[in-house]
Each structure stands twice: as C-alpha cells, then as structure tokens.
N, C-alpha and C positions, 0 to 999 in steps of 0.2 A: 565422726568417731563413735566408737561405743565401749563403753565400759561396763564390764561384769565383775562383780566381786564373788569369790568362791566362799567367802565368810558367811555370807546370809543369803547368795543366791539373787541378788538385785543388781539392778543397772542404775548407774549413776551418770552424772552429766559431765563429771572431769575426774581424771584419775585421781589428784591429791583428794579428793573427798570420799573416795572409795577406800574401805578396810582391805588390806592386803591377806592374803594373796588375789591379785586380780588380774584380769585379762583386759588388754586394752586393744582393739581392733580398728587401725588406721587405712586411711587412703596414703599413697606415696606423698602427695603434696603436705600432708598433716605430719611425717614424721620429723621433720628438722625441727618444731615445736617441741617434740617431746625427748630430742636428744637429748639433752643435758641432764632430764630430771631422772633418766633410767642409766645413764653413763654409757650410751652406746657409740662405739668406734666410729669414727668418721669414715673408714674404709668399707665398713659393713653399711652404713647409710648410704655412702654412695650406690654400692651394689642394690639396694633397694629402690633409689630413684632411678637408676638405668632400666630396671626391670627387663633385663636380658642376660641373666645369668643362669647357668646350667644347676640342675639339683645337686646340694654339696652340705656339707655339715663341719662346721668351723667352732672351735672352742677357744673362748675368751676367757679373761681372769674370773669374771664375774657371770657369765652366761654363756649359753649356747647360741650359735647363730646356723639357722637351719633355712635352706632355699628347696622349695618343692614345686613342681609343676600340677598345675590343674588345668581342666578342660573346660571352657565356659565361652557361649557365644559363637561357637564355631572356630576357635583358637585356643593355643597353648596359653596358658596365662600363668605367671609367676606368683607364688605366694611366699612371703619370708617371716620367719619366726624369731623372736629373740626370747630364750628363755632363761630366767633369772631365778634365784630361790624364791622370791616372793612377787614376781610378775612374768607375764607373759604378753609379748607385744607382737601383734600381727600387722603385716601390711601388704596390700593387695588392690588392684584395681576394683572399680565399683561392679565391674561385670562379674567378679566372682564373688559368690553368695555363699559365707559361711554361717552354718546355722548354729546357733547357740544350743548346747544339750540341755534337755530336760532332766528333773530329778529322775524319772524313771528310766532314762537312758544311761544314767552313770550308776543305777541300781547293780551292786554286785561288782562294781570296780573300785580299784583302791584310790583315796581322795588323792587332791594335790594338783599341780599345775602340769605335771607330765601326762595326767589323763585327758587334759583339753589338747595336748600334742598329738597324742593318739588320735583324739577326735576330728582334729583338723586334717591329718595324715589320711585317715581313712576315707574321707569327704574326697580330698585331692586325689588320691589313687583311684578310687571307685569311680570318680567322673569321666576317666578315659574309656569305660566300658562303652560309654555313651558315643564317644569318637569312634571307635572301632566298629560299633554296630552301625553308624553311618556309611563308613567305608565299605563294610561287608554289604550294604544294601546297595550302593553305587556300583559296586563290582559285579553283582549279581545282574543288573540292568544291563552294564557294559556288555556281559558275556553273552546275554540274550540278543542284544544287538549286533554281536558279532557274527552270530549264527543267522540271524534273521536279515538285518539291513546293514552289512557292513559299510563304512565309508570313511573318507579322509579324516572327518570331524572325530572319527570315534580314537583315531592314534593322539590325536590332542587331547581328548577328555583322559585316556588311559595316562599320558604323560602326567597331566596335571595330579592324577589321582597317585600316582607313583610318587611324585614330591611331598606330597600331603601325609603319605604313608612312611615315608623315609624320615620326615620330621619327627612324627608321633613315635616311631621306632626308636629313634635315637634318644629321644626325650625319656621313654618308657626303660630304656636300658640304662641310663644314667640314673635315674629314679630308683631303680633296683639296686644299684651299687649303692646309693646313698643309703637306702634303708637297711642294706646288710651291715653297713658300718653303725647305723643309729641303734639296732638292737644291742651292739654289743657295749654302748654307753651305760654305765653303773646309774648315771644321774638319771637318765630316762626309763630305763627297764628293769633294771637290776634290783635297786633298792626300793623301789616302788611297786613291786609284784606285777608289772605290765608287760613283760617279756613276752607272754602268750600272745597277747594283744597287738604287739608291734610284730610278732611273726606273721600273725595272720594278714595284716596289711601288707608285710613283706611278700607273703606267699599270694597274695592278690596281684602285686607288681610283678612276680614272677609269671603269673598266668596271662596277664596282659601282655608282657613282653613275647611270650610265647605265640600268643595270638597274632599278634603284629608282625612276626615273623613268618606265620602261617599264611596270613593275606598276604605279604610280601610275595611267595611263592606263587599263591593262586594267582596274584597280578601278574608276575613274571608267565605263568602260562597263559593268560589271557592275551597278553603282548604277542607270546610265541603262535598262538593259534591265529590271532589276527594277521600277522606278517605270512604265515603258512597260508593263509586263505586268499590273501593278497598275491602271493607268489603263484600259487596254484590258478587264480583268476587271470593272471599275466600269461600263464603258460596255455590256458585254454584259448585265451584271445590270440595269441601268437600261431597256435595250431590252426586256428580257422583262419587266420589271414595266409598263413601258408599253404593251405587246401585251395583257397580261392585263387591264390597266385598260380598254384600248379595247374588249376583250371583254365584260367585265362592265358596262361603262356602259349600253349599251343595254338590257342584261337588268335592270338597275337601274332604268332609267327606266320599263319596261314593268310591274314589280311595284310600283314607287312609283305609278303611276296605276291600277293595280287595287287599292292598299291604303288610296285614298282612301275614306271613310266617307261617301259621298254616298247618299242613298237611291235615286233614280233614276238608275241608270247602264246602259248597253247591257250586254247579255249577264249580267247578275247572276242572272238567274232561268234561265239556259240550264243544262240537266243537264249538257251535255258541256264546259262552258266552262272547267271547271278543267285537263280533260285537253288541251283544245287549246291553253290558254295556255302550259301546260308543254311541250307538243311543239313550240310556236312559240319559245319561249325556247330549248330545245335545239337546234332546227333554225338559229337565228340564231347561237347560238354556236359551234355547228359550222362554219358558213359563213364566219363572220369568220376562225375559226381556218385554214379551208382557204385563204382569201384571203390572209391574211398569210404562211404558209407558202409559197404560190406565188410571193409577192415576195419572198421570202428573209428577212423580217424575224425570223423565229424558226425 
C-alpha cells in the first residue's frame, strides 16, 4: 500500500492518517480491507479482484470507477481507479509500476485528484508503445527469415505473433473508446481544466490503435508472402519431379521391353547389344535433359 496526500505532498503509512485529498495505491488483495472506508460497491470490488475486465468507465453515486489497461512484464495488465471527491484509489498487480508525480511534473496543471487520473492514464496508455515496438522488431526479424531461411517453424511464430497483436489491438480499441467517454465527463475534464490533457492521452490511444492496425496489415502480408513462397517452392519441386519422371519414363519403357522373357527377340544374340542399349539409354536421357533445359523447364 502507498498513501500520498495532495495537501502536503507527503507519504503516509495508512489512509486514515493522511490529510485529504489522498491517493491510495493498492494491490488487489489489499482492496477488501479498504472497501468499507471508502464505500466501494461490491460489484466494482469484484471486478478489481478478478483483474480480467476490459477498459470501461462507470459512474456511482459517490465516485467514478475506471478500468484501464497497461503493458507490463510482457503482458496486458489491468489498472482500476476509484475517483471520489477527496480520494483516489488505484488497484493493480505489482508488475505495474505507477510512478508518483513530482512537483515539477504537475507544474502548470490544474490541481486536484483528476490531475492524478490524467497522470495514471498517460502512463498506462504510453506503456503500449513498448509493446508495439517489440512486435514490430519481431515482425521485421520474421520477414527477414521468410526471405532468407523459410521453414515450418516460421508459420508457428507468425501465428503466435498474430495472437499477441490481436489481443493488443482489441485492448487498444476498447481503451480508445473508454477515453473518448472519459473526456466528456465534467468531473474529470470539464470543471478542472484538464480537457486538453485528457485529449492528448486520447490522441495517443488513437495513434496506438492505428499503429496496431498497421502492424496487423504488415503481419498479414508477411503470412501471405510465406504462403506464396511455400506454394512456389512446392511448384518448383513438383516441376523437377515431373521432369525427372519424363526423362526416366522412356528409359523405363526400353528396359521393360528388353526385360521380357520371350525366347525369340531381336538382338538377343547380338554380342554388342548390351552396350548399344546402354548407350542408347544414356543418349536418350541426355537428349531429353538438354531439351528440357533449353525450354527452361529445369
């Protein structure tokens, strides 16, 4: 638990000892102990404990309840906020590191708890730039492998990257919608003069959603390139096999004829017949190879 008072900018050991307005930062397991003190609705508390909610904003009689997503430790993490008149309660797992603002960071910003909400939303949204940078780097490596050393393992890597990107894209789209609603809330932006700051966070969310969609298009193109290369490679193999079959088919026909066990066959008693047939087979094979090569089939 972290307790930070906006009145004097100091940290306190417990919420009751801190002058309000106050920011209380909790782990999910610490929330039930603080539920009664701030009058938090059981349904909202349950959402926090599940840590599987999509981004949303809900209005209760005494506070606003916001769910945002952040990117930490390689995964999408949930951050829950309860904004009351004189308190802000945030709930998240320890992997999410929310930094407290310094006096210089808040210089020029309107006072009050909404500025802390803006501060948290800004950190949560901007954390996804790291996620998209990671996916972009992985995608570039896979694209190079597709052109240089394609293999079956690449298809599995592309599928795993597609699942990650789809999850990120869904989260970013929902977060964008939630922030659009947040900007319209008078308690957050209108009455405190923070509308432009929340709009800036919203513009970052739009940019992230667009970048995620762009990466999805690049990934789809990479998969298409891989499948096209595989299909072309298969066609090349089939063409080589067809040429080999076409070369050996007449040779098989000749050896099949001379392999028949008839007593009265021409050339059976000829002393040079064996060598003539072998020479004829070699000449026929080389002639067919030269013909196919000249036509560009091999």
